[in-house]
C-alpha positions as protocol buffer text, in pm:
chain_id: "A"
residue {
  index: 1
  type: MET
  ca { x: 8977 y: 9431 z: 9306 }
}
residue {
  index: 2
  type: LYS
  ca { x: 8852 y: 9468 z: 8945 }
}
residue {
  index: 3
  type: ASP
  ca { x: 8600 y: 9718 z: 9058 }
}
residue {
  index: 4
  type: ILE
  ca { x: 8858 y: 9927 z: 9207 }
}
residue {
  index: 5
  type: LEU
  ca { x: 9157 y: 9924 z: 9014 }
}
residue {
  index: 6
  type: ASP
  ca { x: 9170 y: 9955 z: 8632 }
}
residue {
  index: 7
  type: LEU
  ca { x: 9306 y: 9607 z: 8583 }
}
residue {
  index: 8
  type: ASP
  ca { x: 9232 y: 9633 z: 8191 }
}
residue {
  index: 9
  type: ARG
  ca { x: 9448 y: 9917 z: 8152 }
}
residue {
  index: 10
  type: TYR
  ca { x: 9727 y: 9795 z: 8428 }
}
residue {
  index: 11
  type: PRO
  ca { x: 9730 y: 9416 z: 8425 }
}
residue {
  index: 12
  type: LEU
  ca { x: 9866 y: 9382 z: 8786 }
}
residue {
  index: 13
  type: ASP
  ca { x: 9661 y: 9056 z: 8796 }
}
residue {
  index: 14
  type: ARG
  ca { x: 9838 y: 8901 z: 8486 }
}
residue {
  index: 15
  type: GLU
  ca { x: 10201 y: 8860 z: 8631 }
}
residue {
  index: 16
  type: GLY
  ca { x: 10449 y: 8719 z: 8387 }
}
residue {
  index: 17
  type: SER
  ca { x: 10207 y: 8812 z: 8067 }
}
residue {
  index: 18
  type: ALA
  ca { x: 10343 y: 9012 z: 7800 }
}
residue {
  index: 19
  type: GLU
  ca { x: 10130 y: 9296 z: 7885 }
}
residue {
  index: 20
  type: TRP
  ca { x: 10247 y: 9285 z: 8265 }
}
residue {
  index: 21
  type: GLN
  ca { x: 10607 y: 9283 z: 8147 }
}
residue {
  index: 22
  type: ARG
  ca { x: 10543 y: 9573 z: 7902 }
}
residue {
  index: 23
  type: LEU
  ca { x: 10398 y: 9772 z: 8198 }
}
residue {
  index: 24
  type: VAL
  ca { x: 10705 y: 9699 z: 8400 }
}
residue {
  index: 25
  type: ASP
  ca { x: 10956 y: 9785 z: 8138 }
}
residue {
  index: 26
  type: GLN
  ca { x: 10787 y: 10112 z: 8081 }
}
residue {
  index: 27
  type: SER
  ca { x: 10796 y: 10182 z: 8448 }
}
residue {
  index: 28
  type: ILE
  ca { x: 11163 y: 10089 z: 8463 }
}
residue {
  index: 29
  type: ALA
  ca { x: 11250 y: 10323 z: 8176 }
}
residue {
  index: 30
  type: ALA
  ca { x: 11029 y: 10611 z: 8327 }
}
residue {
  index: 31
  type: LEU
  ca { x: 11215 y: 10565 z: 8662 }
}
residue {
  index: 32
  type: GLU
  ca { x: 11573 y: 10597 z: 8498 }
}
residue {
  index: 33
  type: ALA
  ca { x: 11479 y: 10890 z: 8293 }
}
residue {
  index: 34
  type: ASP
  ca { x: 11245 y: 11102 z: 8537 }
}
residue {
  index: 35
  type: GLY
  ca { x: 11315 y: 10961 z: 8884 }
}
residue {
  index: 36
  type: MET
  ca { x: 10931 y: 10851 z: 8878 }
}
residue {
  index: 37
  type: PHE
  ca { x: 10654 y: 10677 z: 8706 }
}
residue {
  index: 38
  type: ASN
  ca { x: 10260 y: 10768 z: 8701 }
}
residue {
  index: 39
  type: LEU
  ca { x: 10009 y: 10520 z: 8649 }
}
residue {
  index: 40
  type: GLU
  ca { x: 9730 y: 10792 z: 8566 }
}
residue {
  index: 41
  type: GLY
  ca { x: 9364 y: 10631 z: 8580 }
}
residue {
  index: 42
  type: PHE
  ca { x: 9486 y: 10366 z: 8822 }
}
residue {
  index: 43
  type: LEU
  ca { x: 9161 y: 10396 z: 9003 }
}
residue {
  index: 44
  type: ARG
  ca { x: 8829 y: 10321 z: 8848 }
}
residue {
  index: 45
  type: PRO
  ca { x: 8603 y: 10623 z: 8797 }
}
residue {
  index: 46
  type: GLY
  ca { x: 8429 y: 10713 z: 9140 }
}
residue {
  index: 47
  type: VAL
  ca { x: 8685 y: 10506 z: 9347 }
}
residue {
  index: 48
  type: ALA
  ca { x: 8880 y: 10793 z: 9447 }
}
residue {
  index: 49
  type: GLU
  ca { x: 8575 y: 11010 z: 9551 }
}
residue {
  index: 50
  type: ARG
  ca { x: 8464 y: 10688 z: 9744 }
}
residue {
  index: 51
  type: ALA
  ca { x: 8798 y: 10662 z: 9936 }
}
residue {
  index: 52
  type: VAL
  ca { x: 8764 y: 11029 z: 10016 }
}
residue {
  index: 53
  type: ARG
  ca { x: 8424 y: 11014 z: 10157 }
}
residue {
  index: 54
  type: GLU
  ca { x: 8554 y: 10722 z: 10385 }
}
residue {
  index: 55
  type: ILE
  ca { x: 8862 y: 10925 z: 10499 }
}
residue {
  index: 56
  type: GLN
  ca { x: 8698 y: 11286 z: 10530 }
}
residue {
  index: 57
  type: PRO
  ca { x: 8541 y: 11233 z: 10863 }
}
residue {
  index: 58
  type: VAL
  ca { x: 8842 y: 11130 z: 11035 }
}
residue {
  index: 59
  type: MET
  ca { x: 9035 y: 11350 z: 10858 }
}
residue {
  index: 60
  type: ALA
  ca { x: 8802 y: 11648 z: 10985 }
}
residue {
  index: 61
  type: GLU
  ca { x: 8792 y: 11546 z: 11349 }
}
residue {
  index: 62
  type: ARG
  ca { x: 9063 y: 11323 z: 11433 }
}
residue {
  index: 63
  type: SER
  ca { x: 9372 y: 11378 z: 11190 }
}
residue {
  index: 64
  type: HIS
  ca { x: 9722 y: 11469 z: 11357 }
}
residue {
  index: 65
  type: VAL
  ca { x: 9838 y: 11831 z: 11269 }
}
residue {
  index: 66
  type: HIS
  ca { x: 10212 y: 11828 z: 11188 }
}
residue {
  index: 67
  type: LYS
  ca { x: 10351 y: 12172 z: 11170 }
}
residue {
  index: 68
  type: ARG
  ca { x: 10743 y: 12219 z: 11159 }
}
residue {
  index: 69
  type: MET
  ca { x: 11021 y: 12444 z: 11038 }
}
residue {
  index: 70
  type: HIS
  ca { x: 11305 y: 12238 z: 10875 }
}
residue {
  index: 71
  type: ASN
  ca { x: 11561 y: 12239 z: 10639 }
}
residue {
  index: 72
  type: ILE
  ca { x: 11574 y: 12009 z: 10302 }
}
residue {
  index: 73
  type: TYR
  ca { x: 11763 y: 11745 z: 10497 }
}
residue {
  index: 74
  type: PHE
  ca { x: 11509 y: 11733 z: 10798 }
}
residue {
  index: 75
  type: LYS
  ca { x: 11831 y: 11749 z: 11010 }
}
residue {
  index: 76
  type: PRO
  ca { x: 11947 y: 12013 z: 11273 }
}
residue {
  index: 77
  type: ASP
  ca { x: 12276 y: 12068 z: 11107 }
}
residue {
  index: 78
  type: ILE
  ca { x: 12510 y: 11947 z: 10850 }
}
residue {
  index: 79
  type: PRO
  ca { x: 12866 y: 11916 z: 10992 }
}
residue {
  index: 80
  type: GLU
  ca { x: 13038 y: 12038 z: 10689 }
}
residue {
  index: 81
  type: LEU
  ca { x: 12812 y: 12335 z: 10620 }
}
residue {
  index: 82
  type: ALA
  ca { x: 12799 y: 12671 z: 10824 }
}
residue {
  index: 83
  type: PRO
  ca { x: 12460 y: 12745 z: 10967 }
}
residue {
  index: 84
  type: ASP
  ca { x: 12380 y: 13019 z: 10751 }
}
residue {
  index: 85
  type: HIS
  ca { x: 12456 y: 12838 z: 10458 }
}
residue {
  index: 86
  type: PRO
  ca { x: 12184 y: 12870 z: 10178 }
}
residue {
  index: 87
  type: ALA
  ca { x: 12163 y: 12490 z: 10157 }
}
residue {
  index: 88
  type: LEU
  ca { x: 12023 y: 12500 z: 10508 }
}
residue {
  index: 89
  type: ARG
  ca { x: 11743 y: 12747 z: 10446 }
}
residue {
  index: 90
  type: LYS
  ca { x: 11458 y: 12675 z: 10668 }
}
residue {
  index: 91
  type: VAL
  ca { x: 11103 y: 12619 z: 10515 }
}
residue {
  index: 92
  type: GLU
  ca { x: 10790 y: 12536 z: 10663 }
}
residue {
  index: 93
  type: THR
  ca { x: 10568 y: 12225 z: 10620 }
}
residue {
  index: 94
  type: ILE
  ca { x: 10220 y: 12190 z: 10749 }
}
residue {
  index: 95
  type: SER
  ca { x: 10018 y: 11860 z: 10701 }
}
residue {
  index: 96
  type: HIS
  ca { x: 9704 y: 11657 z: 10841 }
}
residue {
  index: 97
  type: THR
  ca { x: 9777 y: 11292 z: 10881 }
}
residue {
  index: 98
  type: VAL
  ca { x: 9520 y: 11000 z: 10905 }
}
residue {
  index: 99
  type: CYS
  ca { x: 9702 y: 10659 z: 11022 }
}
residue {
  index: 100
  type: ALA
  ca { x: 9618 y: 10309 z: 10913 }
}
residue {
  index: 101
  type: ASP
  ca { x: 9457 y: 10230 z: 11235 }
}
residue {
  index: 102
  type: GLN
  ca { x: 9204 y: 10496 z: 11192 }
}
residue {
  index: 103
  type: ILE
  ca { x: 9051 y: 10359 z: 10873 }
}
residue {
  index: 104
  type: PRO
  ca { x: 9003 y: 10001 z: 10897 }
}
residue {
  index: 105
  type: GLY
  ca { x: 8825 y: 9831 z: 10596 }
}
residue {
  index: 106
  type: SER
  ca { x: 8900 y: 10128 z: 10377 }
}
residue {
  index: 107
  type: VAL
  ca { x: 8934 y: 10125 z: 10019 }
}
residue {
  index: 108
  type: VAL
  ca { x: 9281 y: 10253 z: 10054 }
}
residue {
  index: 109
  type: LEU
  ca { x: 9400 y: 9969 z: 10299 }
}
residue {
  index: 110
  type: ALA
  ca { x: 9262 y: 9726 z: 10043 }
}
residue {
  index: 111
  type: ILE
  ca { x: 9490 y: 9859 z: 9782 }
}
residue {
  index: 112
  type: TYR
  ca { x: 9800 y: 9859 z: 9969 }
}
residue {
  index: 113
  type: GLU
  ca { x: 9745 y: 9524 z: 10078 }
}
residue {
  index: 114
  type: TYR
  ca { x: 9691 y: 9394 z: 9737 }
}
residue {
  index: 115
  type: GLN
  ca { x: 9972 y: 9153 z: 9673 }
}
residue {
  index: 116
  type: PRO
  ca { x: 9967 y: 9189 z: 9275 }
}
residue {
  index: 117
  type: LEU
  ca { x: 10046 y: 9547 z: 9345 }
}
residue {
  index: 118
  type: LEU
  ca { x: 10323 y: 9461 z: 9575 }
}
residue {
  index: 119
  type: ARG
  ca { x: 10498 y: 9220 z: 9334 }
}
residue {
  index: 120
  type: PHE
  ca { x: 10455 y: 9468 z: 9017 }
}
residue {
  index: 121
  type: LEU
  ca { x: 10606 y: 9734 z: 9252 }
}
residue {
  index: 122
  type: ALA
  ca { x: 10907 y: 9499 z: 9354 }
}
residue {
  index: 123
  type: ALA
  ca { x: 10971 y: 9414 z: 8981 }
}
residue {
  index: 124
  type: ALA
  ca { x: 10975 y: 9781 z: 8865 }
}
residue {
  index: 125
  type: MET
  ca { x: 11193 y: 9882 z: 9146 }
}
residue {
  index: 126
  type: GLY
  ca { x: 11418 y: 9615 z: 9078 }
}
residue {
  index: 127
  type: LYS
  ca { x: 11349 y: 9442 z: 9426 }
}
residue {
  index: 128
  type: THR
  ca { x: 11334 y: 9061 z: 9466 }
}
residue {
  index: 129
  type: LYS
  ca { x: 11031 y: 9115 z: 9689 }
}
residue {
  index: 130
  type: LEU
  ca { x: 10826 y: 9379 z: 9892 }
}
residue {
  index: 131
  type: HIS
  ca { x: 10641 y: 9321 z: 10228 }
}
residue {
  index: 132
  type: VAL
  ca { x: 10384 y: 9540 z: 10380 }
}
residue {
  index: 133
  type: MET
  ca { x: 10474 y: 9723 z: 10693 }
}
residue {
  index: 134
  type: GLN
  ca { x: 10370 y: 9584 z: 11018 }
}
residue {
  index: 135
  type: ASP
  ca { x: 10333 y: 9912 z: 11197 }
}
residue {
  index: 136
  type: PRO
  ca { x: 9970 y: 9974 z: 11255 }
}
residue {
  index: 137
  type: LEU
  ca { x: 10011 y: 10336 z: 11213 }
}
residue {
  index: 138
  type: ALA
  ca { x: 10247 y: 10396 z: 10979 }
}
residue {
  index: 139
  type: ARG
  ca { x: 10175 y: 10123 z: 10722 }
}
residue {
  index: 140
  type: THR
  ca { x: 9945 y: 10362 z: 10527 }
}
residue {
  index: 141
  type: ASN
  ca { x: 9884 y: 10743 z: 10601 }
}
residue {
  index: 142
  type: VAL
  ca { x: 9676 y: 10972 z: 10424 }
}
residue {
  index: 143
  type: MET
  ca { x: 9793 y: 11328 z: 10431 }
}
residue {
  index: 144
  type: ALA
  ca { x: 9548 y: 11644 z: 10358 }
}
residue {
  index: 145
  type: TYR
  ca { x: 9714 y: 11975 z: 10275 }
}
residue {
  index: 146
  type: ARG
  ca { x: 9458 y: 12269 z: 10315 }
}
residue {
  index: 147
  type: ALA
  ca { x: 9448 y: 12619 z: 10198 }
}
residue {
  index: 148
  type: GLY
  ca { x: 9782 y: 12792 z: 10280 }
}
residue {
  index: 149
  type: GLU
  ca { x: 9951 y: 12449 z: 10352 }
}
residue {
  index: 150
  type: ALA
  ca { x: 10238 y: 12275 z: 10171 }
}
residue {
  index: 151
  type: LEU
  ca { x: 10486 y: 11980 z: 10198 }
}
residue {
  index: 152
  type: ASN
  ca { x: 10812 y: 12175 z: 10177 }
}
residue {
  index: 153
  type: TRP
  ca { x: 11118 y: 12100 z: 10001 }
}
residue {
  index: 154
  type: HIS
  ca { x: 11295 y: 11754 z: 10124 }
}
residue {
  index: 155
  type: PHE
  ca { x: 11469 y: 11444 z: 10047 }
}
residue {
  index: 156
  type: ASP
  ca { x: 11294 y: 11114 z: 10129 }
}
residue {
  index: 157
  type: ARG
  ca { x: 11481 y: 10876 z: 10353 }
}
residue {
  index: 158
  type: SER
  ca { x: 11385 y: 10584 z: 10161 }
}
residue {
  index: 159
  type: GLU
  ca { x: 11458 y: 10481 z: 9808 }
}
residue {
  index: 160
  type: PHE
  ca { x: 11118 y: 10503 z: 9677 }
}
residue {
  index: 161
  type: THR
  ca { x: 10807 y: 10650 z: 9783 }
}
residue {
  index: 162
  type: THR
  ca { x: 10445 y: 10528 z: 9649 }
}
residue {
  index: 163
  type: THR
  ca { x: 10160 y: 10756 z: 9663 }
}
residue {
  index: 164
  type: LEU
  ca { x: 9817 y: 10748 z: 9559 }
}
residue {
  index: 165
  type: LEU
  ca { x: 9632 y: 11097 z: 9486 }
}
residue {
  index: 166
  type: LEU
  ca { x: 9279 y: 11080 z: 9604 }
}
residue {
  index: 167
  type: GLN
  ca { x: 9163 y: 11431 z: 9564 }
}
residue {
  index: 168
  type: GLN
  ca { x: 9344 y: 11730 z: 9394 }
}
residue {
  index: 169
  type: SER
  ca { x: 9327 y: 12088 z: 9534 }
}
residue {
  index: 170
  type: GLN
  ca { x: 9154 y: 12351 z: 9325 }
}
residue {
  index: 171
  type: ARG
  ca { x: 9496 y: 12521 z: 9266 }
}
residue {
  index: 172
  type: GLY
  ca { x: 9856 y: 12473 z: 9392 }
}
residue {
  index: 173
  type: GLY
  ca { x: 9935 y: 12125 z: 9550 }
}
residue {
  index: 174
  type: ASP
  ca { x: 10136 y: 12039 z: 9259 }
}
residue {
  index: 175
  type: LEU
  ca { x: 10450 y: 11804 z: 9290 }
}
residue {
  index: 176
  type: GLU
  ca { x: 10762 y: 12020 z: 9229 }
}
residue {
  index: 177
  type: TYR
  ca { x: 11079 y: 11797 z: 9161 }
}
residue {
  index: 178
  type: ARG
  ca { x: 11449 y: 11821 z: 9077 }
}
residue {
  index: 179
  type: THR
  ca { x: 11568 y: 11482 z: 8957 }
}
residue {
  index: 180
  type: ASP
  ca { x: 11924 y: 11345 z: 9106 }
}
residue {
  index: 181
  type: LEU
  ca { x: 12003 y: 11671 z: 9250 }
}
residue {
  index: 182
  type: ARG
  ca { x: 12257 y: 11484 z: 9460 }
}
residue {
  index: 183
  type: SER
  ca { x: 12399 y: 11145 z: 9455 }
}
residue {
  index: 184
  type: ASP
  ca { x: 12533 y: 10898 z: 9686 }
}
residue {
  index: 185
  type: ASP
  ca { x: 12879 y: 11041 z: 9672 }
}
residue {
  index: 186
  type: ASN
  ca { x: 12809 y: 11391 z: 9571 }
}
residue {
  index: 187
  type: PRO
  ca { x: 12594 y: 11624 z: 9803 }
}
residue {
  index: 188
  type: ASN
  ca { x: 12592 y: 11902 z: 9550 }
}
residue {
  index: 189
  type: TYR
  ca { x: 12533 y: 12161 z: 9829 }
}
residue {
  index: 190
  type: ALA
  ca { x: 12570 y: 12440 z: 9562 }
}
residue {
  index: 191
  type: GLY
  ca { x: 12292 y: 12280 z: 9362 }
}
residue {
  index: 192
  type: VAL
  ca { x: 12079 y: 12236 z: 9666 }
}
residue {
  index: 193
  type: ALA
  ca { x: 12129 y: 12619 z: 9726 }
}
residue {
  index: 194
  type: ARG
  ca { x: 12045 y: 12720 z: 9361 }
}
residue {
  index: 195
  type: LEU
  ca { x: 11707 y: 12516 z: 9391 }
}
residue {
  index: 196
  type: LEU
  ca { x: 11598 y: 12678 z: 9725 }
}
residue {
  index: 197
  type: GLU
  ca { x: 11652 y: 12998 z: 9569 }
}
residue {
  index: 198
  type: GLY
  ca { x: 11440 y: 12948 z: 9282 }
}
residue {
  index: 199
  type: ARG
  ca { x: 11743 y: 12953 z: 9035 }
}
residue {
  index: 200
  type: ASP
  ca { x: 11738 y: 12592 z: 8890 }
}
residue {
  index: 201
  type: PRO
  ca { x: 11635 y: 12544 z: 8525 }
}
residue {
  index: 202
  type: GLU
  ca { x: 11593 y: 12183 z: 8572 }
}
residue {
  index: 203
  type: ALA
  ca { x: 11317 y: 12193 z: 8828 }
}
residue {
  index: 204
  type: LYS
  ca { x: 10977 y: 12056 z: 8697 }
}
residue {
  index: 205
  type: ILE
  ca { x: 10634 y: 12087 z: 8814 }
}
residue {
  index: 206
  type: LEU
  ca { x: 10378 y: 11784 z: 8765 }
}
residue {
  index: 207
  type: ARG
  ca { x: 10013 y: 11825 z: 8851 }
}
residue {
  index: 208
  type: MET
  ca { x: 9842 y: 11464 z: 8891 }
}
residue {
  index: 209
  type: LYS
  ca { x: 9478 y: 11366 z: 8846 }
}
residue {
  index: 210
  type: PRO
  ca { x: 9306 y: 11223 z: 9145 }
}
residue {
  index: 211
  type: GLY
  ca { x: 9341 y: 10819 z: 9089 }
}
residue {
  index: 212
  type: THR
  ca { x: 9726 y: 10864 z: 8978 }
}
residue {
  index: 213
  type: LEU
  ca { x: 9943 y: 10592 z: 9148 }
}
residue {
  index: 214
  type: ASN
  ca { x: 10305 y: 10763 z: 9155 }
}
residue {
  index: 215
  type: VAL
  ca { x: 10626 y: 10583 z: 9235 }
}
residue {
  index: 216
  type: PHE
  ca { x: 10897 y: 10828 z: 9314 }
}
residue {
  index: 217
  type: ARG
  ca { x: 11269 y: 10782 z: 9380 }
}
residue {
  index: 218
  type: GLY
  ca { x: 11314 y: 11052 z: 9632 }
}
residue {
  index: 219
  type: LYS
  ca { x: 11620 y: 10971 z: 9809 }
}
residue {
  index: 220
  type: ASN
  ca { x: 11825 y: 11196 z: 9579 }
}
residue {
  index: 221
  type: THR
  ca { x: 11547 y: 11376 z: 9406 }
}
residue {
  index: 222
  type: ALA
  ca { x: 11465 y: 11706 z: 9601 }
}
residue {
  index: 223
  type: HIS
  ca { x: 11061 y: 11751 z: 9596 }
}
residue {
  index: 224
  type: ARG
  ca { x: 10783 y: 11955 z: 9774 }
}
residue {
  index: 225
  type: VAL
  ca { x: 10409 y: 11999 z: 9702 }
}
residue {
  index: 226
  type: THR
  ca { x: 10344 y: 12357 z: 9641 }
}
residue {
  index: 227
  type: THR
  ca { x: 10122 y: 12568 z: 9844 }
}
residue {
  index: 228
  type: VAL
  ca { x: 9742 y: 12482 z: 9823 }
}
residue {
  index: 229
  type: GLU
  ca { x: 9497 y: 12740 z: 9736 }
}
residue {
  index: 230
  type: GLY
  ca { x: 9119 y: 12723 z: 9752 }
}
residue {
  index: 231
  type: GLU
  ca { x: 8849 y: 12537 z: 9964 }
}
residue {
  index: 232
  type: ARG
  ca { x: 8945 y: 12163 z: 9854 }
}
residue {
  index: 233
  type: GLU
  ca { x: 9218 y: 11999 z: 10021 }
}
residue {
  index: 234
  type: ARG
  ca { x: 9474 y: 11793 z: 9856 }
}
residue {
  index: 235
  type: MET
  ca { x: 9455 y: 11440 z: 9999 }
}
residue {
  index: 236
  type: ILE
  ca { x: 9697 y: 11170 z: 9910 }
}
residue {
  index: 237
  type: ALA
  ca { x: 9779 y: 10807 z: 10026 }
}
residue {
  index: 238
  type: VAL
  ca { x: 10122 y: 10699 z: 10124 }
}
residue {
  index: 239
  type: PHE
  ca { x: 10191 y: 10348 z: 10099 }
}
residue {
  index: 240
  type: SER
  ca { x: 10517 y: 10222 z: 10284 }
}
residue {
  index: 241
  type: TYR
  ca { x: 10662 y: 9908 z: 10167 }
}
residue {
  index: 242
  type: TYR
  ca { x: 11005 y: 9724 z: 10274 }
}
residue {
  index: 243
  type: GLU
  ca { x: 11231 y: 9482 z: 10141 }
}
residue {
  index: 244
  type: LYS
  ca { x: 11201 y: 9279 z: 10478 }
}
residue {
  index: 245
  type: PRO
  ca { x: 10890 y: 9191 z: 10654 }
}
residue {
  index: 246
  type: GLY
  ca { x: 10782 y: 9300 z: 11012 }
}
residue {
  index: 247
  type: VAL
  ca { x: 10913 y: 9652 z: 10988 }
}
residue {
  index: 248
  type: MET
  ca { x: 10776 y: 9861 z: 11275 }
}
residue {
  index: 249
  type: PHE
  ca { x: 10853 y: 10254 z: 11395 }
}
residue {
  index: 250
  type: SER
  ca { x: 10986 y: 10308 z: 11740 }
}
residue {
  index: 251
  type: ASP
  ca { x: 10747 y: 10479 z: 12008 }
}
residue {
  index: 252
  type: GLU
  ca { x: 10970 y: 10772 z: 11950 }
}
residue {
  index: 253
  type: GLU
  ca { x: 10907 y: 10792 z: 11579 }
}
residue {
  index: 254
  type: ARG
  ca { x: 10520 y: 10751 z: 11621 }
}
residue {
  index: 255
  type: VAL
  ca { x: 10497 y: 11002 z: 11867 }
}
residue {
  index: 256
  type: GLY
  ca { x: 10719 y: 11227 z: 11628 }
}
residue {
  index: 257
  type: PHE
  ca { x: 10504 y: 11186 z: 11326 }
}
residue {
  index: 258
  type: TYR
  ca { x: 10164 y: 11121 z: 11468 }
}
residue {
  index: 259
  type: GLY
  ca { x: 10155 y: 11277 z: 11830 }
}
residue {
  index: 260
  type: ARG
  ca { x: 10099 y: 10911 z: 11981 }
}
residue {
  index: 261
  type: ALA
  ca { x: 10268 y: 10591 z: 12033 }
}
residue {
  index: 262
  type: ALA
  ca { x: 9978 y: 10364 z: 11997 }
}
């Protein structure tokens, strides 16, 4: 793994050392302040490009195209809101997905399954232990966004999202986010409406570099990937980890996300 990850800069393989603990503490502090932390240069030079070369043929020929109109909640309605409430404004998401079972033996899967990474993430997230997902399709996905496409405004279902940027678009394709827009006891519908109308001064934009690992607290932080421009697609790996082992999607969920159950 030393040839893939910059373990000199990010000592995941030295669990319990002073350097390892310093990285954990820095990550916890960033999560508290910004709702995310980024490990820029997590991949060694050339590794992101190698990963893209492995995935590109599958992405071009066998990826699942996911196109939908949705509101920020990915729900058909919110009982306490009128259907025309500005917080329920419809937006469009278009993406191309490659599943874990389509890239066996890949660099991306090797990183996803690297146990020191799981132990570091658990410490940074304040979890006792994290497990890889058992689902053969959903455990790792690689998402691509091409010219004119975007991942639009939404909240995540899970508390944390872990991604690894493999390729950045020429323009656009930036992470726009609003930290702690809502809380578990305050949905802040008026604030959501302001964000969707482009009137939230606290919304921020982050342009990540390829090879950056991003851990994002997305349950209460609204976010999107801005519309991609140019010929080069944005490609990002999404790692799914859980506190309990053996997690699987249902056939219905797989068909909804990937167009197939197996």
